[in-house]
N, C-alpha and C positions, 0 to 999 in steps of 0.2 A: 395572565402573566404580562407584566408590563414590557412593552417593547423598549429595547435599548437602541437608541439611535447612535450609531457610530459615525462620527464625522471625520472624514478623511481630508486632511489639509494637504494640498499640493503646493509645495514650495518651488516656485519657478526661479531658477538662478540664471540671470542673463549671461550670455557668453559673448565676450568681446574678442575680436580678432586683432591681435597686436603684432605688428611687424617689428621685430627687434632690430635695433641699430647695431652696426658692427663697424670695425675699422677697415678701410681699404688702403692698402699700400700700392703706390703706383709711381710712375716716372713720366716726365714730359720731355720729348725730344723734338728736334727740328727735322722737318721733312727734307729728304735729300741727303743732308750731311749726317743725320742721326746724332748731332751734337746735343748734349744735355742743356736744357734751358733753365736758368736760375731766375727766381723772382716772378715766376708765373703765379697769378692769383687763381686759385681754384675755389669756386663758390658752390655750395649746395643750396640750390634755389628753394627746395622744399623745407630744409631745416634752418636756412638763413645763416649758416656758418661758412667760414672761408679760411683757407690756409695759403701759404706761399711755398713754392718748391725751393729746395736748397741748391747748392752749387753743383750737385750731381743730377739735378732735375727731379729728385725724389720728394714725395710728400705722403702724408697720411691724413685721411679725413673720415669722419663718421658718415656712413651712408646706409640707406635701406634700398631694397629692390624697388625700382620704380621712381627713384629720385632723379633729378636733373642736375648735372654738374656743368658749370660754365667755366671755361679756361680762357684767361685773357693775359696778354703781355704786350707791352709797347712794341710797335713795328711788326706785329704778327696778327694774322687773321684769327679772331676769337672762334672758339669751337664749343658746341653744346653736346653733351653726352648723356644718353639715357642709360641708367644703371640697370642691367639685367642680372648681374651677379657681382660678387665682391672679391673675385679672384685678382691676384696681382697682375697688373697689365702695364703696357706702355701707351701713352697718348702722344700724338704728333701734331705740331702746329706749323702752319705755312707762313713763311715770311711774306710781307706785303711787297708785291712787285712794284718797281719804280723804273719806268722807261726813260733812259737818259737820251738827250738830244745828241745825235752824231755830229762830230766836228769834222767838216770836210775842208781840206786845204787844197786850193788850186795852185798849181805851180806857175811860175812866171813864163809866159809865152814869149819866145824869142823870134821876132820876125826878121825877114831878109832886110839887110841894110843896117841892122842895129848892132852887129858884131864889130868890134874895134880891134885893130892890130897896132900894138904900141910901137912896133918898129917901122911902121909906115906913117908916122906922124899922126896917129889916131884917125886915119881915114877909115870910113866904113868899108867893110869887105863886101864884095859883090860876086856875081857869077863868074866862073872861069870862062875865058874867051880864047878863040883861036888866034893865030897870027894876024888874020885879016880883020879881027875885031868882032867876028860873029861869036855868039854864046854857044858853048859846047856842053853846058850843064855843070852842076856842082858849084861849090863855094871856094873862094880863095881865102885862107886864113892860116895862121901858124898854129900847129897842133898843140905845142907845149903851152901856149897861152890859153887855148880853149879848155884844156884839161884843168889848168889852174883856176880858170873862171868857173868851170863846172863844179869843182870842189867847194869854192866859195859860195856858189849859189845853193848847193846842197846844204851846207852848214847854215846859211841864212834861212833856208826853208825849215830846217829842223828847229832853229831858234823861234821862228814864227809859230810853228806848230806847238812847241812847248809853251810859248806865251799864251796862245789861245786856250790850251788845256788848263793852264793855271787860272785863267779867267773863268773857265767852265767849272773848275773845282770850287772857286770862291762863290760862284753862283749857286751850285747845288748843295754844297756843304755850308749852308748859311745858318745864321743864328735862328731864323724863323723855322727852318727845316729841323734843326736839332730840338728846338722847343716843342715842335709838333710830335716828335717821336720819342722824347725822353722827358723826365720830370725836372731836368736841370734848368736853373734860372740864374740871373745876376752874374756875379763874378765867377761863380763855379762853372757856368755855361761857357763864358769867354775863355776860361782856363782850359776847359775840355776841348773847345774848338782849336785853340792854339796848339795843344799837345797832340791832338789826333787828326789834324788836317791831313788828308791823303797826299802822298807825294805824286809827282807826275808819273813816275815809273809804276807805282802801285795802281794808280787810277787807270792807266792805259793797259793794264794786264787784262787778258781776255776773260779771266774768271772773276774779275772784280764786280762785286754787287754792293751798291751803296748802302742799302738798308741792312744787309747782313754785316757789312763792315761797321756801320754805326752801332748796331746792337752789340757786336763783339767788343768794340772799343769802349762802349758804356759799361759793360760788365767788368772789363779790365780796369777801367777808371775807378769804379766803386770798390774794387778789391784792394786798391792802393791805400796806404795810410794817408791821413789828411795832408800832411806836409808834402807828400809827393804829388798831390793833385793840383798844385799851383805851378804856373809858369815861372821859370827862373827870372829874378829881377835883373834888369839891365844895369850894368855898371855906369855910374855918372860920368859924363863926358868931361875929360880934362883937356883943355885947349893947349896946355904946355907941351 
């Protein structure tokens, strides 16, 4: 009886593990203030794709578990995130700190002999003396003139302080500084600097932060229509 040889063929089907992509909804905020950050670039390093956050700081991007996301924005420290899940979440960026130089104003020192009494023919005032000419301590001057001169001196010192602060503002809020932290160039940069140069009052405020102010001003500037982003033209001078 002939043997029948049964050949059994085994079909091997390779199995590939595929990690499916999905969409992640998230939001980018600023550390501390929790303000939404618009224009943040979010890049998926593994997939090579990127998106920008909207005015509410929200974005949607394709991700897989294990991907790396890089978040970047002018004037903020970049952050790298390892994706462990695709749940909706908030990301936070830290503003780059910028230490400003303190402006120290030294008051005018008034030395003995420099005070002047207008009713004594502008003679320098001096120590009070007894009838015999010996000094008994204290100064001789007319109080009403001293108060008037003090007010003038205080006003002068305030003007000096404000003048020095104005110089400090021009130095730190410079064209090169704005170019470094924003993409503005040319006439648009000059218009932005003229429109958003900090006032002395704002600059001296205890909670003033230059980079935060610059970033907020830039976002406001870009939200304006083009015709509102230009400095008003000066009227021609008429000598008549």
